[in-house]
TIDO-985028 format. One record per atom (N, C-alpha, C, CB): atom name; residue in one letter; x, y, z. Coordinates in steps of 0.001 Angstrom, whole numbers, plus 500000, padded with zeros to 6 digits. Atoms other than C-alpha are relative to their C-alpha. Glycine has a CB too. Layout:
N
  atom  res       x       y       z
    CA    A       X       Y       Z
...
# end
This chain:
116
  atom  res       x       y       z
     N    M  501315  499433  499786
    CA    M  253459  676971  153037
     C    M  499285  500279  498678
    CB    M  500112  501275  500813
     N    I  500624  499725  501294
    CA    I  252846  677959  149403
     C    I  499459  498704  499391
    CB    I  501013  500670  499036
     N    G  500449  501276  500544
    CA    G  252610  674306  148350
     C    G  498701  499542  500631
    CB    G  501061  498946  500197
     N    G  501228  500371  499315
    CA    G  249891  673712  150953
     C    G  498794  500765  499481
    CB    G  500148  500227  501478
     N    F  501089  499175  500528
    CA    F  247802  676560  149524
     C    F  499455  499415  498702
    CB    F  500480  501442  499768
     N    F  500424  500537  501285
    CA    F  247719  675032  146029
     C    F  499414  498598  500127
    CB    F  501166  499983  499040
     N    A  500533  501342  499808
    CA    A  246901  671584  147398
     C    A  498493  500019  500212
    CB    A  500680  499330  501177
     N    F  501429  499908  499720
    CA    F  243410  672808  148345
     C    F  499226  500773  498928
    CB    F  499790  500653  501342
     N    K  500662  499283  501095
    CA    K  242618  674584  145086
     C    K  498947  499094  499362
    CB    K  501038  500472  498934
     N    S  501065  500816  500573
    CA    S  239303  673403  143650
     C    S  500243  499759  498508
    CB    S  498635  500674  500216
     N    A  499875  500349  501419
    CA    A  239070  671740  140245
     C    A  499280  501055  499161
    CB    A  499418  498574  499717
     N    P  500670  499014  500855
    CA    P  238180  674046  137340
     C    P  498590  499525  499625
    CB    P  500834  500261  498721
     N    K  501388  500293  500356
    CA    K  234476  674242  136482
     C    K  499932  499556  498539
    CB    K  499091  501242  500241
     N    V  500216  500471  501360
    CA    V  233494  672237  133415
     C    V  498744  500695  499483
    CB    V  499864  498426  499940
     N    V  501122  499253  500575
    CA    V  231256  674374  131206
     C    V  499351  499172  498895
    CB    V  500473  501378  499447
     N    A  500763  500705  501040
    CA    A  228540  672714  129121
     C    A  499298  501037  499131
    CB    A  498961  499000  500629
     N    Y  500580  499059  500948
    CA    Y  227206  674415  125997
     C    Y  498914  499348  499165
    CB    Y  501076  500569  499097
     N    D  500907  500340  501083
    CA    D  224258  674232  123648
     C    D  500590  500632  498752
    CB    D  498520  500496  500277
     N    Y  499476  499476  501260
    CA    Y  225134  674767  119984
     C    Y  498863  500164  499004
    CB    Y  501095  499069  499425
     N    T  500909  499815  501117
    CA    T  223237  676083  116995
     C    T  500806  500533  498822
    CB    T  498828  500967  500372
     N    Q  499223  499630  501188
    CA    Q  224305  676790  113442
     C    Q  499140  500743  498987
    CB    Q  500608  498755  499351
     N    I  500590  499296  501134
    CA    I  223496  679192  110629
     C    I  500900  499737  498812
    CB    I  499841  501546  500278
     N    T  499246  500216  501235
    CA    T  224554  678387  107068
     C    T  499488  500968  498947
    CB    T  499874  498523  499508
     N    T  500382  499155  501132
    CA    T  224579  680921  104253
     C    T  500535  499367  498727
    CB    T  500537  501458  500169
     N    I  499640  500534  501315
    CA    I  224620  679710  100648
     C    I  499741  501129  499012
    CB    I  499173  498680  499631
     N    E  500122  498870  500919
    CA    E  225308  682502  098143
     C    E  500435  499558  498613
    CB    E  500845  501212  500484
     N    S  499795  500483  501353
    CA    S  225022  681688  094453
     C    S  500747  501021  499142
    CB    S  498665  499660  499363
     N    V  499324  499147  500982
    CA    V  227281  683034  091716
     C    V  499504  499695  498590
    CB    V  501527  499811  500078
     N    V  500586  500272  501313
    CA    V  225023  681840  088878
     C    V  499550  501327  499406
    CB    V  498802  498987  500100
     N    P  500365  498707  500594
    CA    P  224625  684772  086456
     C    P  498515  500110  499690
    CB    P  500791  500227  498736
     N    G  501379  499743  500386
    CA    G  221303  686383  085650
     C    G  498998  499786  501110
    CB    G  499640  499144  498860
     N    G  500924  500188  498889
    CA    G  219849  685820  089100
     C    G  499314  498655  500004
    CB    G  498976  501062  499979
     N    L  500643  501311  500104
    CA    L  219071  682192  088267
     C    L  500330  499071  501166
    CB    L  500404  499340  498712
     N    G  499618  500854  498871
    CA    G  220805  680759  091338
     C    G  499069  500193  501178
    CB    G  501433  500285  500425
     N    R  500802  499905  498781
    CA    R  219242  680215  094730
     C    R  500926  500246  501171
    CB    R  499155  498716  500226
     N    S  499200  499657  498824
    CA    S  220825  681947  097711
     C    S  499088  499976  501222
    CB    S  500687  501401  499836
     N    R  500820  500165  498804
    CA    R  219581  681148  101212
     C    R  500834  500115  501265
    CB    R  499285  498658  499970
     N    M  499442  500116  498660
    CA    M  220276  681467  104901
     C    M  499168  498938  500708
    CB    M  499985  501389  500781
     N    L  500663  501081  499286
    CA    L  219448  678304  106833
     C    L  500359  500108  501476
    CB    L  500405  498608  499422
     N    V  499804  499876  498559
    CA    V  218979  678588  110595
     C    V  499465  498734  500641
    CB    V  499292  501277  500580
     N    N  500383  501216  499291
    CA    N  218951  675368  112608
     C    N  500117  500272  501485
    CB    N  500885  498782  499578
     N    E  500020  499655  498591
    CA    E  217905  676129  116150
     C    E  499817  498769  500864
    CB    E  498902  501003  500283
     N    K  500157  501079  499033
    CA    K  217900  673979  119256
     C    K  498554  499521  500003
    CB    K  500425  500459  501413
     N    G  501345  500560  499993
    CA    G  214911  671668  119374
     C    G  499486  499648  498619
    CB    G  499060  500956  500641
     N    G  500381  500389  501344
    CA    G  214867  671047  115629
     C    G  499257  501056  499206
    CB    G  499176  498802  500068
     N    M  500681  498943  500750
    CA    M  213264  674348  114650
     C    M  500922  500480  498884
    CB    M  499593  501188  500936
     N    K  499215  499566  501148
    CA    K  214405  675470  111202
     C    K  499361  501226  499377
    CB    K  500129  498870  498963
     N    E  500447  498793  500677
    CA    E  214179  678777  109387
     C    E  500808  500126  498715
    CB    E  500163  501270  500912
     N    E  499322  499815  501278
    CA    E  215008  679470  105738
     C    E  499670  501406  499500
    CB    E  499572  498902  498954
     N    L  500167  498622  500447
    CA    L  215555  683066  104589
     C    L  500603  500174  498611
    CB    L  500649  500980  500998
     N    D  499470  499712  501336
    CA    D  215983  684249  101002
     C    D  501141  500999  500085
    CB    D  498894  500537  499079
     N    M  498892  499064  500158
    CA    M  219247  685950  100107
     C    M  500110  500324  498517
    CB    M  501350  499410  500563
     N    K  499812  499572  501388
    CA    K  220321  687706  096920
     C    K  501167  499252  499372
    CB    K  500237  501524  499925
     N    N  498881  500588  500733
    CA    N  222560  686188  094248
     C    N  501082  501058  499788
    CB    N  499525  499418  498636
     N    F  498890  499064  500209
    CA    F  225995  687747  093734
     C    F  499921  500701  498647
    CB    F  501325  499267  500117
     N    F  500020  499457  501354
    CA    F  225334  688309  090023
     C    F  498574  500258  499536
    CB    F  500703  499049  499033
     N    S  501247  499748  500714
    CA    S  222486  689895  088099
     C    S  500320  499849  498511
    CB    S  499399  501440  500338
     N    I  499759  500115  501447
    CA    I  222116  689975  084300
     C    I  501186  500864  499568
    CB    I  498739  500408  499212
     N    A  498925  499066  500371
    CA    A  224560  692919  084153
     C    A  501365  499618  500580
    CB    A  499641  501396  500458
     N    G  498725  500399  499388
    CA    G  227268  691113  086181
     C    G  499910  500053  501519
    CB    G  501144  500905  499509
     N    I  499970  499992  498535
    CA    I  228367  691346  089806
     C    I  499132  501144  500516
    CB    I  501460  500135  500529
     N    N  500955  499034  499476
    CA    N  225743  693160  091842
     C    N  500376  500325  501447
    CB    N  498540  499452  499907
     N    F  499522  499622  498674
    CA    F  227260  695011  094790
     C    F  498862  500315  500960
    CB    F  500918  501191  499895
     N    Q  501158  499753  499134
    CA    Q  223836  696025  096106
     C    Q  499494  498679  500575
    CB    Q  498866  500722  499216
     N    N  500408  501317  499499
    CA    N  222913  692335  096385
     C    N  500948  499524  501094
    CB    N  499955  498973  498852
     N    I  499006  500408  498997
    CA    I  226146  691649  098262
     C    I  499781  500782  501286
    CB    I  501445  500219  499474
     N    N  500252  499163  498829
    CA    N  225433  694565  100614
     C    N  498731  499551  500727
    CB    N  499883  501478  499586
     N    T  501250  500480  499405
    CA    T  221865  693313  101181
     C    T  500243  498717  500793
    CB    T  498934  499760  498907
     N    N  499667  501247  499297
    CA    N  223227  689856  102107
     C    N  500793  500276  501273
    CB    N  500798  499065  499080
     N    E  499193  499671  498821
    CA    E  225791  691374  104474
     C    E  499122  500548  501118
    CB    E  501096  501020  499638
     N    Q  500900  499433  498994
    CA    Q  223056  693336  106248
     C    Q  499142  498906  500639
    CB    Q  499100  501082  499370
     N    L  500799  501106  499476
    CA    L  220908  690195  106616
     C    L  500823  499151  500966
    CB    L  499465  499131  498850
     N    I  499114  500800  499141
    CA    I  223856  688263  108070
     C    I  500283  500743  501300
    CB    I  501327  499673  499269
     N    L  499716  499210  498793
    CA    L  224759  691084  110483
     C    L  498785  500076  500919
    CB    L  500449  501416  499616
     N    E  501219  499960  499186
    CA    E  221138  691374  111641
     C    E  499781  498682  500724
    CB    E  498785  500325  499129
     N    K  500220  501318  499384
    CA    K  220917  687616  112282
     C    K  501043  499733  501088
    CB    K  500051  498882  498927
     N    V  498958  500195  498989
    CA    V  224271  687499  114125
     C    V  499703  500870  501228
    CB    V  501405  500340  499416
     N    S  500346  499107  498882
    CA    S  223207  690503  116253
     C    S  498816  499455  500791
    CB    S  499677  501415  499481
     N    Q  501167  500590  499342
    CA    Q  219857  688843  116993
     C    Q  500418  498804  500854
    CB    Q  498946  499571  498955
     N    M  499523  501166  499251
    CA    M  221601  685630  118052
     C    M  500752  500442  501250
    CB    M  500907  499118  499114
     N    N  499227  499483  498872
    CA    N  223994  687589  120273
     C    N  499080  500579  501066
    CB    N  500995  501067  499525
     N    A  500950  499418  499054
    CA    A  221104  689487  121878
     C    A  499235  498917  500763
    CB    A  499018  500916  499265
     N    N  500668  501133  499353
    CA    N  219532  686091  122688
     C    N  500960  499121  500796
    CB    N  499296  499160  498961
     N    G  499042  500709  499147
    CA    G  222667  684993  124537
     C    G  500937  499049  499290
    CB    G  499271  499250  501013
     N    W  499129  500895  500752
    CA    W  224416  683075  121744
     C    W  501322  500698  499691
    CB    W  499313  499537  498698
     N    E  498661  499510  500331
    CA    E  228169  683557  121273
     C    E  500417  499409  498653
    CB    E  501035  499627  501122
     N    L  499464  500506  501269
    CA    L  229565  683328  117736
     C    L  501316  499309  500310
    CB    L  500196  501157  498941
     N    F  498874  500816  499563
    CA    F  232026  680502  118339
     C    F  501014  499778  498879
    CB    F  499502  498664  500517
     N    T  499094  500222  501124
    CA    T  233470  679748  114901
     C    T  499272  500251  498681
    CB    T  500574  498564  500036
     N    V  500530  499778  501344
    CA    V  232984  680620  111229
     C    V  500843  499174  499037
    CB    V  500015  501529  499611
     N    T  499299  500848  500959
    CA    T  233854  678167  108450
     C    T  499516  500325  498594
    CB    T  499785  498498  500321
     N    P  500395  499701  501382
    CA    P  233859  679348  104814
     C    P  500295  498824  499076
    CB    P  500725  501257  499495
     N    G  499748  501014  501014
    CA    G  233695  677110  101770
     C    G  499559  500513  498644
    CB    G  499277  498686  500343
     N    V  500328  499617  501371
    CA    V  233520  677458  098003
     C    V  499766  498734  499194
    CB    V  501131  500869  499364
     N    V  500269  501086  500930
    CA    V  231949  675100  095484
     C    V  500063  500603  498614
    CB    V  498610  499308  500276
     N    S  499824  499461  501346
    CA    S  233127  675754  091943
     C    S  500196  498851  499025
    CB    S  501201  500980  499942
     N    P  499890  501108  500948
    CA    P  232392  673150  089265
     C    P  501007  500250  498886
    CB    P  498661  499720  499399
     N    G  498946  499696  500954
    CA    G  234809  674955  086951
     C    G  499599  500062  498546
    CB    G  501039  499023  500134
     N    N  500369  499877  501407
    CA    N  232812  675511  083779
     C    N  500005  501485  499600
    CB    N  498599  499358  499737
     N    G  499854  498612  500419
    CA    G  234136  678979  082997
     C    G  499525  501015  501015
    CB    G  499272  500210  498741
     N    G  500402  499072  498960
    CA    G  233079  680515  086298
     C    G  498531  500377  499982
    CB    G  500805  501218  499895
     N    S  501403  499613  500099
    CA    S  229378  680546  085425
     C    S  499119  499350  501061
    CB    S  499476  499653  498639
     N    T  500770  500599  498917
    CA    T  228285  678423  088382
     C    T  500880  499946  501236
    CB    T  499483  498579  499616
     N    G  499252  500149  498763
    CA    G  229276  678032  091978
     C    G  499247  500557  501181
    CB    G  501337  500673  499887
     N    L  500604  499575  498748
    CA    L  228438  678719  095599
     C    L  501069  500431  500978
    CB    L  499152  498884  500600
     N    F  499223  499665  498815
    CA    F  229948  680472  098573
     C    F  499156  499533  501178
    CB    F  500345  501558  500082
     N    I  500704  500543  498843
    CA    I  228975  678584  101709
     C    I  500758  500425  501252
    CB    I  499873  498436  499915
     N    T  499389  499612  498731
    CA    T  229614  679931  105199
     C    T  499155  499432  501120
    CB    T  500130  501551  500126
     N    R  500692  500567  498840
    CA    R  228747  678145  108431
     C    R  500414  500802  501234
    CB    R  500332  498467  500178
     N    Y  499806  499228  498776
    CA    Y  228349  680175  111617
     C    Y  499545  499138  501168
    CB    Y  499215  501361  499957
     N    L  500340  500844  498851
    CA    L  228491  678040  114780
     C    L  499932  500878  501256
    CB    L  501049  498842  500182
     N    F  500216  499236  498768
    CA    F  227068  679619  117934
     C    F  499917  499048  501173
    CB    F  498717  500860  499908
     N    R  500154  500796  498792
    CA    R  227207  678391  121480
     C    R  499452  500881  501124
    CB    R  501351  499356  500413
     N    K  500566  499328  498832
    CA    K  225429  679263  124725
     C    K  500194  499079  501186
    CB    K  498483  500357  499794
     N    E  499811  500797  498793
    CA    E  226232  678117  128223
     C    E  498655  499449  500456
    CB    E  500658  500843  501125
     N    K  501242  500649  499548
    CA    K  223633  675615  129478
     C    K  499602  500516  501359
    CB    K  500161  498473  500046
# end
């Protein structure tokens, strides 16, 4: 009798998703000469580019800049979540040309998904 019950079980629902991505590029070029940005690629080809702060100022590492960037990222992730997007995966990356640590980038990609 138990085997008969499972024979009539319906197939699992296949879920389809839309995806969108946010990329943050944070510069470690000293003196504020680098360019740090948040790039938002939304469904339908709409793009948004937001300024972010560089990790270093003339005096060295700038923790206020890092905090400002963290707040911008948290606000954007919260906004996406409020609009029904689920943060699906985060992929970090580092670009370091290796000339004494005076150049480089921290790149983070945030992939969101929403059920269609």
